[in-house]
N, C-alpha and C positions, 0 to 999 in steps of 0.2 A: 598570450592569447591572440588568435588570428584577427587580422584587421577587420574582417567582415562581421565579426561578432560584436555589434554595438548594443549596449544595454537597451532593453525594451524591444529589440527586434524579435518578431515572431517568425519561427521557422515553419514552413508549410508548403506542401505541394498538392496539386490537384490529382484527379484520378489518372490522368495521362502522365506517363513518364516524361520528364523534361531533361535536357542536357544540363550538366553542372553549371555551365556559364550562365544559362538562362535563369536558373534558380537563384544564384547569388546576384545577378543583375537586378532581379526583382527585389531581393532583400535590400540592396543598397539604395534602390529607388523608394524604399519605404512601403512596399506592397503589403497590404493587409488582407488576410483571408476572412471570409464570412464564416459564421458557425460559432461553436462553443469556444469562447476565448479561454475558459478554464482548462481546456484540454490541449492547449497549444503552448509549446515550450518557448520561453523567451531566451535571449542571449545570456542573461544573468543566470537563468536556470541551467542552461547548457554548461556554463562555466562551473557551476556548483557540482553538477554530475561529473564533469571531467576531473575535478579536483580529487575525486574519490579514487582515481586510478593512479598507478605509480608514475605515469608519464602524462600529465594533463595536456601538454602541448601536442604530443603524438596523438592523443585521443581526439583532440579538437581537429587536428589535421585530417584524421581518418573520417570524422563526421563531415568535414567540409567536402571531402571527396565522395562520400556516400551518405548524403543526408536522409535518404529513404530507407536505410538498412538498420535493423536492430543492433544494439550493442550489448556487450557483456561487461559488467562492472563488479569489482570486489566489494564485499560488505565489511563492516567492522570499523572503518575509519570515519567516513562522513555520515554513514547511515547503516542501520540494520534493516531487514525486510521481513515482514510477517505475511506469509502466504495463507489465504483462507479460501474456501469454496466461494464461487462468485456470488451466489444468492445470499449466503450468510454475510459475505463481505459488504454487499449493498445495504443490508439491514444494519450492519455496524456503522456504515457511513451515515445512514439516516440518523442514528442515535448521536454520533459524534457531532454532526452539524446542527441537529435540532435541539439537543439538550446538553451537549458537551462543548469542549473547546475547539472543535473542528478537527481537521486532519492535515497531515503533510501531503506530499505527492502520493498519488495512487495510480497504479497501472493494472491492466488486465493481461493475462497470458495463459493460454491453454486451459480455459475454463476456471481459472483461479484469479483472485484479486491480490495484488501485491501492495501492502501498506508500508510505506517507508516510515521507519521509526528511528528514534535516537539510538546512537551507538550504545551497546550494552543490553538492549532490549532482548536480543536473542538469547542471552545468557540468563536473564532474570525472569522473563515472562513464563517459561515452562514451569518453573518452580511455583510461581504464583497460581498458575492454572491447576497444577497438581494439588496445591493446598485447597483449592476450590473443588477438588474431586472432578476435574475436567477429564481426566484420563490420559494425560500426556506423559510421555517418558522423559527421562532426564535430558535427552538430546533434542526435545522439542517436537518429536514426531508422535502424533496422537494415534492411539489404537483405534481401529476401525471396526470393532465388534458391533453386532446389532444393538441399536439403542444407545450407542455412545454419542458423545457430542461431535460436531464436525471436526475433521482433522485440521490442525494448525501446524504449519511448518515455519520454524524460525531460522532465519539465515543471518549469521553474524561473521565474526572473524574466521577466516579460512574458507568462507563460502563466496560464491559469485552468483549474480542473477542477470537474466536477460532484461534489458530495458528497451522500451519502444523506440522507434525511429524519431529523430528530432523533427523530421519533415515528412511524415508519413501521410498517406491517404486515409482519413478517418473511416471510410467505407470499406476499406480493404481488410482482409483477414490478418491474423497475426497480432502481436502485442500492440496495445495502444494506451495512451494516457487518458485517465478519467479526470485526475487533478494533476496538471503538469507543473513541474518546478518553474517558478517565475522570479526567483530572487537568489542572490548569492548566499543567503543565510536563512533558509526556510525553517519555519517552526516544525519540529518533529515530535509526535506523541511518544511518551515513554511507556514502560510496561504497565504502570498503574492505570493510565488512561485507556490503553487497549484492553486491559482486564475488565475495567468498568464497562466498556462497550460490549464485550463478549457476554458478561453477566446480564446486562440489560436486555440484550437480544434474546438470550436464553429464557429469561424470566417472562418476556412478552410472548413467547411461543407456547403453544399448547403442550402440556406434558406428554401427551400421546404422540406428539410429533417429534419432540427433541429427546424425550427420555431423560432429561437432565434437570436437576433442581439443586440449588445450594442449600436447601433446607432438608433435614431428615424426614422420611415418611412418617405420617401419624400412626400411632399404635392404636388399632381399633379396640384392643382389650384393656386399655388403660383405664383406671378408675379416675373419674372427674368429680371433684367436690366443689360445691357452691360455698365460697368463703365470703360472699358479699355481706352476709348478716352476722358474721362472727365478730365478737368483741374481745 
């Protein structure tokens, strides 16, 4: 691990581009940026991300040289990633933090939200969603026919995802962290937790909006008997 990555260090740059030496001089001086601390990567979080790559030291060295550039990391070893539409993802986060166990690291990229999940989630979650009649295929790619549930993309072994810069400008375009990794061993939700969040969001939405329910439609022609007085 590079010497400049001390645990607890927050990596950040302002709107203006700065020379590499200036960035790491500020880091060594303990410079702290204002703003949302939850969206700022710590050194421990950077180390965890780098450990997912085949060459963690090379990955850290590249980030040291280009702290404001996005990276590409493989899935399947340290984490899987579930990609959902941004609006639906925000509602999932609301459920996870308000009524559930919380979330792991979360990023946004190209109008979608990337939820970092425990390894194996990409293999298991599609079958759980299919069981709930979510409309996903075996590869985790949802059908996008009218009235179907939002498309979920599951990235696991053999896939790679773009991760936001460690020291990016939060006001700039491109990928960014909503919940940045801040520890060497972050808690990651499994497929059961993410399934719960998906179902809760779908239940809370109007049927005319989502077109999805885990319950079968009522039969208007069914005979209904009052058995409350039977003996």
